[in-house]
N, C-alpha and C positions, 0 to 999 in steps of 0.2 A: 380096646385098648386102654389100659390104665395109665394116667400120666400124673406124676409127682413133681413138685418144685422143691429142690434140695439147695436151698440157700437163696436168700432174696435181699441183695445187697445193692440192686441195681434195678432200674426202671425195665431193663429187658426181660424180667419175668414175664413181662406183658405178650412176649413171643409165644409161651405155651398157651396163656389165656386166651389169646386170639384164634388159635387152632381149635382149642376145646370149644369155642363159641361157635366155630364155622362148621365142625363136623360132628354129626351124630355118633360116629364110631369110636371118639374119645370121651374118656370120663376123667375128670380131675378128682383124683381120690384123697390128696393130702398136701400140705406144704411144711417145710421145715426151715427155721431160722433162729440162731441163738440170740441175736440183739433184739430186745423187745422192741426198740424204736423202729428198727427196720421191719420187724414183723407188722406192727401197726401201719407202717407206711406203705409196704408192697404186698402184703398179705391180708391186711385189716378187713377187706371187703370179701373175704371168702368165708361167708357166714354158714354155707352148707357143707363145708368139709373141715376136718381137723387140722389143726395148725401146731406144730410141735416145736420145741425148743431145741431139738438135736436131731441131725439125719439119722443117726443111728434108732432113735425112737420109732421115728416114722417107718423105717425099713422093717423094724421088727414087728409092726403092726399090720402093715399093707404089701400086698403083692403089687409090684410096679413094673410095668412094660417099657415106660419111658420116663426117663428122670432129666429134666432142666435144671441144670447147674448154673446159677447166677449169684453166688455169695461172695463174700469177701475173696479177693483175687488169691491170697495166699492159702486160703483155706479150700480152694476149689478142687485140688488134687485130691484130698481126702474125700471130698464127696463123690468124686468120679469113681474112684477106687471101690467105695462103698457101693455104689450103684451097681457097678460091673460085678462085684461080689454077690449082689442080690439077683442078678440075672438080667438086669435092666439095659437098655439102650440109653446112650447118652446124648443129649442136646445140649452142648455148652455155649454159653456167652463167651466172649473172647475177654481176657486170655484164658486159654484152657488151664494153665497152671503157671507159676512163676518162677520155676528153675528148671535145669536140665536133669537134675536128680529125679524130680518128681516126673518128668516126662519119661525117663526110663523105667519107672514103675508101671505108669498108665498103659505104655504100649504093648508090653507082654500081657498085662491084664486084660485088655480088650482082645487079644488074639486069643489067649485060653478061654474067654468067656465067649467068644463067638458072638460079639456084640458090635453094633455100630457106635463110634464115637465121632460126632461131627460138630464141629465149631460153625456157629452162624456167621458166615463171613457174607453178609448180607449185600456188600457191593456187588457181588457176582450177579445178583438178581436185579439190580437197578436197570430200569429201561434203556439208559445210556450204554450200560455196559454190555447188555444183550445184543444191542444193535452194532457195537463195536466188534464183538466176537464174530457176529455175522460177516462184516466187513474184512476182518482179518482171514476167516476161512474162505472168502472168495477171493483172496489175494489181492484187495484193493490197495492195501498199504505197502505190498510187496513183503520183503524179509524185514522183520522187526529188528531194530538196532538200539534205540533208546527209549527210555522212559522216565518221565519226571512227574512227580505227584507232590500235591501239597495237602495237608490236613491240620488246619488250625480248629481248635475247639475253643469255646467258652469255658473257663473254669468254674465260674459263679461260686467262688469259694465259700461264700457264706451259706450255701446250701449243702456242701460236702460233708460227710461225716469224718470224725477224726482220722480213722483208719487210712482213709484215701489219701491223706498227705504224709504217710508214713511208708518209706520205702520197704521196710520189712512187711507191711500187709499189701501195698500196692504192687511192688515187684519191679517197679522202674518204667519210665515211659517208653524206652526203646522196645520192652517186650509188650507193651500195650498197643498204643495208637498205630504204629506203622504196620501191624500185622495184616490188616485187611489188604493194603496195596502189596505187602509182600506177597500174600496169597495170590493176588491177580498178576503179579509179573511170574511168579512160579507157573500158574495155570496158562498164561498166555504166551509164555516162551515155551513151555514144555520142556525146560531144563532139569537134569538130574544132578547137578553139581555146580559149585562155583564158590564164591567167597562173599563175605559181609562184613562190613565194619561201621561204625556209629560214634557219633560224639553227642554228648549231652551238655545241658547247661541249665542255669537257674537265673533267668531275668528278672525274677520278682522275689529274691530271696528274703527280702524283709518280710514279705508276706506268709512265706512258706520256706522257711531254711532246710529243711529235710525233703525237699521235693524237687526234682529236676522238671522244668516246665518246657523244654523244648529239645528235639532231637533232629539230627540229620543222619541218614542211612545211605551207605554206598552199597549196592547189591550188583554183583555179578552172576548172572543165571545163564550159564551156557554162553551163548553169543550176545546175549542182551545185557546192556548196563543200564541200571536203574539209579536214580537219585529219588530218595523219598524223605520229605520233611513233615515233621508234625510237632504240633505245640498245643499248650493250654493257654496260648496268649491271643486267641481270637477276640476281637473288640467286642466288649459286653453289650454295647448298643447296637451293633449289627442286626440286619433284618434276618440272618439265618444263624444256627448254632455254629457253623463253620463251613467257609467257602472251600468245599473239597473239589478238586481239580486233578486231572491228569493228562498228560500230553504224551503222546505215543509217536515216534518217528521211526517210519520204514524206508525201505530203498525207493518206493514208489510214491510216497506221500506222508501226511501227518493227519492225526486225528486229536481233537481236544475235547475231553469229557469234562462237563461242568456238572457235577451231581447235584449241587446246591440249587441251580436254576434250571435243571432237566434239559440240558443240551448237549448235542453231539455235533462239533463243527469239524469238516473235513475238507482237505484239499489234496489233490495229487498232481503229477507232472503233466497230466493230459486233461485234467478237469478243474474249473475255478472253484473257490471256497463255496461249500453247500452245508446246510444244516440237514443231518440225517433224520428222517421221521423216527419217532420212537414209538413203542407199544406200551401198554398199560403196564402199571406197577404190580409187583407180587408181593404178598406177605413175606416177611423175612424167614419164618420157618415153614413156610408152605412146602418147599422142596423136600424136607425131611419126611413129613408125615405123608405127603404123595406116595415117595417111594416106600416107606414101610407098609403102608396099606395096599401097595401094589404088589409087596413081596420081592423088591428089588434094593439094590444098593443105592444110598443117597449120592447126589452128584458131588457133595463135598464129603468124600470119602474119609475112612480113617487114616490112610496114607496122607491125603492132602492136609488133613487137619493137623496131624502130627509134624508133617514138614514144614508147613508154615510157622508153626509153633516153635520147631527147633531153630528155624533161621532167626526168628525174632529174639528167641532167648539167647542165641550166640550174638546177635547184635547188642544186647544188653551187656552181656559179657566184655563184648569189645570196647564199649562205652566205659566200663569200670576199669579198662587197662589202657585208656588214653587213646582209643580208636584202633589198635592193633587187628588186622583183618583175621578173621575165622574163616577155616574152610567148611563148607557144608555139603553134604551129599544125601540123596534120596535114599541110598542104601546104608541101612542102620548096622 
């Protein structure tokens, strides 16, 4: 199975490189990135494969079975469409794209090509999340009612490329950081419709005048209400990149995930607080290649990837209009 990297603007290109290193069935055939600095930074160690300045050049020279898309956010849709046109499956870093118009082109292209498009929502596979899903399936928390999550990230602005701080290239914080937790709420609730709204702000506008650095999302997913806040305001001196947490409240108890410190704390009406045992970690892209090599659909399906992306983009649209709610549906 031939793998290529289409766009390398983020260290998550390592998702594909880790899988190639672990699996004899995979071969990395090429990489593409138009920006010379990012080519050097993220693809500079690929001495044994060609690296191209354009996605089109790579696809003209190589047959590709799987394309990892991890370029500049606003340019990802073009790379996804090119990969699908070349008959490749797509493994995408988030965000998949930066506008609803782009998404409306990707969805039919994937359907017509008969290929998988999967966004690496790696929080699904963290040990605490896997343990939580087991508790929910066993009915330990009862009926899920509320979700509250927080996702602070360190900006480390001096290390960010200029495109990252421009909304036209970045796409907006509401469409970026909350999408992991949006995906989890959709997955855990099983909802097929609801509403979403968001408010954004720029607490450090003197440092980045064109870049909102925090967001609060209110998501209604069927009978579940979720509040999701995320930011680029995590303390730079903190011992973790972001103290990512999620609290779930059900009719029979609560569960608090602390992803940063690998903990799941649970309490119910008939049992006092306990720390749920966690299993081993999984590589972020492991699920995708496990599925492809076994001839089955990846757990993060086309529909799941598109739905979480759509809800996040609607949240960004809401933020641009002062927080007005937007309806969403799993049925396009």
